[in-house]
C-alpha positions in Angstrom: -1.9 -1.4 37.0 -0.2 -3.1 39.9 -2.8 -5.0 42.0 -5.9 -6.7 40.8 -8.6 -7.2 43.4 -9.8 -10.8 43.5 -11.5 -10.3 46.9 -13.3 -7.0 47.5 -13.1 -6.9 51.3 -9.7 -6.9 52.9 -10.6 -6.2 56.6 -7.6 -3.8 56.8 -9.9 -0.8 57.2 -11.9 -2.3 60.1 -9.8 -0.2 62.5 -10.9 3.1 60.9 -7.8 3.5 58.7 -7.3 3.2 55.0 -4.2 2.6 52.9 -2.8 5.3 50.6 -1.1 4.6 47.3 2.3 5.0 48.9 1.6 2.2 51.4 1.0 4.5 54.4 -2.2 4.3 56.4 -4.3 7.2 57.5 -7.6 7.8 59.4 -10.6 7.4 57.1 -11.8 10.9 58.2 -8.5 12.6 57.4 -8.7 15.7 55.1 -6.9 13.8 52.4 -9.4 10.9 52.4 -12.3 13.3 52.6 -10.9 15.1 49.6 -10.4 12.1 47.3 -13.7 10.7 48.6 -15.5 13.9 47.5 -13.7 13.7 44.1 -15.1 10.2 43.8 -18.6 11.4 44.7 -18.3 14.1 42.1 -17.3 11.5 39.5 -20.3 9.4 40.4 -22.7 12.4 40.0 -21.1 13.2 36.6 -22.0 9.6 35.8 -25.6 10.5 36.6 -25.4 13.5 34.3 -24.1 11.2 31.6 -27.1 8.9 32.1 -29.2 11.7 30.7 -29.8 12.6 27.0 -26.9 14.8 26.0 -25.4 16.2 22.9 -22.2 14.6 21.7 -20.0 17.5 22.7 -21.2 17.6 26.3 -21.0 13.8 26.5 -17.5 13.7 25.2 -16.4 16.5 27.6 -17.9 14.9 30.7 -16.6 11.5 29.8 -13.1 13.0 29.5 -13.7 14.8 32.8 -14.5 11.5 34.5 -11.1 10.1 33.5 -9.4 13.3 34.7 -11.2 13.1 38.0 -10.0 9.5 38.4 -6.4 10.9 37.8 -7.1 13.5 40.5 -8.2 10.8 42.9 -5.0 8.9 42.2 -2.9 12.0 42.7 -4.6 12.6 46.1 -4.2 9.0 47.1 -0.5 9.1 46.4 1.0 12.0 48.4 3.8 13.8 46.5 2.7 12.6 43.0 1.4 14.9 40.3 -1.1 13.5 37.8 -3.0 16.7 36.9 -1.1 18.7 34.2 -1.8 22.3 33.1 -3.3 21.0 29.8 -6.3 19.6 31.7 -7.1 23.1 32.9 -6.5 24.6 29.5 -8.9 22.1 28.0 -11.6 22.9 30.6 -11.1 26.6 29.7 -11.5 25.9 26.0 -14.6 23.8 26.7 -16.0 26.6 28.9 -15.4 29.2 26.3 -17.0 27.1 23.6 -20.1 26.1 25.5 -20.6 29.6 27.0 -20.4 31.3 23.6 -23.9 30.1 22.7 -25.5 31.3 25.9 -27.0 34.7 26.6 -25.2 36.9 29.1 -26.1 36.1 32.7 -28.2 38.9 34.2 -29.9 37.1 37.1 -29.1 34.3 39.5 -30.2 30.9 38.4 -31.8 28.3 40.6 -30.7 24.7 40.3 -33.2 22.9 38.0 -34.9 23.5 34.7 -34.5 19.9 33.5 -33.5 16.7 35.3 -30.1 16.7 33.5 -29.5 20.4 34.4 -30.4 19.6 38.1 -28.0 16.7 38.1 -25.3 19.0 36.6 -26.0 21.6 39.3 -25.5 18.9 41.9 -22.2 18.0 40.4 -21.2 21.6 40.5 -21.9 21.9 44.2 -20.0 18.7 45.0 -17.1 20.1 42.9 -17.1 23.2 45.0 -17.0 21.1 48.1 -14.1 19.1 46.7 -12.3 22.3 45.9 -12.8 23.6 49.5 -11.5 20.3 50.9 -8.5 20.5 48.6 -7.8 24.0 49.9 -8.0 22.7 53.5 -5.6 19.9 52.6 -3.2 22.5 51.0 -3.0 24.3 54.4 -1.5 21.2 56.1 0.2 19.4 53.2 1.7 20.3 49.8 -0.8 19.8 47.0 -0.5 20.3 43.2 -1.7 23.9 42.6 -2.9 22.8 39.1 -5.4 20.5 40.8 -6.8 23.5 42.7 -7.2 25.4 39.4 -8.7 22.3 37.8 -11.5 22.0 40.3 -12.2 25.7 40.2 -12.6 25.6 36.4 -14.5 22.4 36.5 -17.2 23.9 38.7 -17.5 26.9 36.3 -17.8 24.4 33.4 -20.5 22.4 35.2 -22.4 25.6 35.7 -22.3 26.5 32.0 -23.2 22.9 31.0 -26.2 23.1 33.5 -27.3 26.3 31.7 -27.1 24.5 28.4 -29.0 21.5 29.6 -31.7 23.6 31.2 -32.3 25.3 27.8 -32.2 22.1 25.8 -35.3 20.7 24.1 -37.2 23.9 24.5 -36.6 24.1 28.3 -35.5 27.2 30.2 -33.5 28.2 33.1 -35.2 28.9 36.5 -34.3 32.5 37.5 -34.2 33.5 41.1 -36.7 36.1 42.1 -36.0 38.3 45.2 -38.4 37.8 48.1 -39.8 41.3 47.7 -40.9 40.5 44.1 -42.2 36.9 44.6 
């Protein structure tokens, strides 16, 4: 790791710009900064999920995911660099298949909630989808790693499945959506 921060404030961003990993400066509201800021927000929300009572397999998976999201943030902060490999997506798919195998088939829409940990995981899922949309927007104006797009897409699916598991943990249940005509 190159630079260690001994002083947290630098004053270099007081003009509304921020420095990227390649040394260039961009507006703080640029699509790139919005994207890696949203990835950071997602990582923080996964930290909230991890503050819950979780089985070891889910805890391990989400902890690994936090590290991978930090890699993704680094990739986005350094235009032209690739830090998200195919194996990250393959691992998410393996996790998804493993966790989903114990769940009943989905026949209804599920409302976010059920348990506090499930609600937190649903929040992480929605922020993941926003990060994915922002990455798509960035890909329209700049080259991005296509694996990173797949990664966020799979991660949102995984977070949905983990939310389903968490809602059913300790005797809980999922909250099923009921159409307005039947409520």
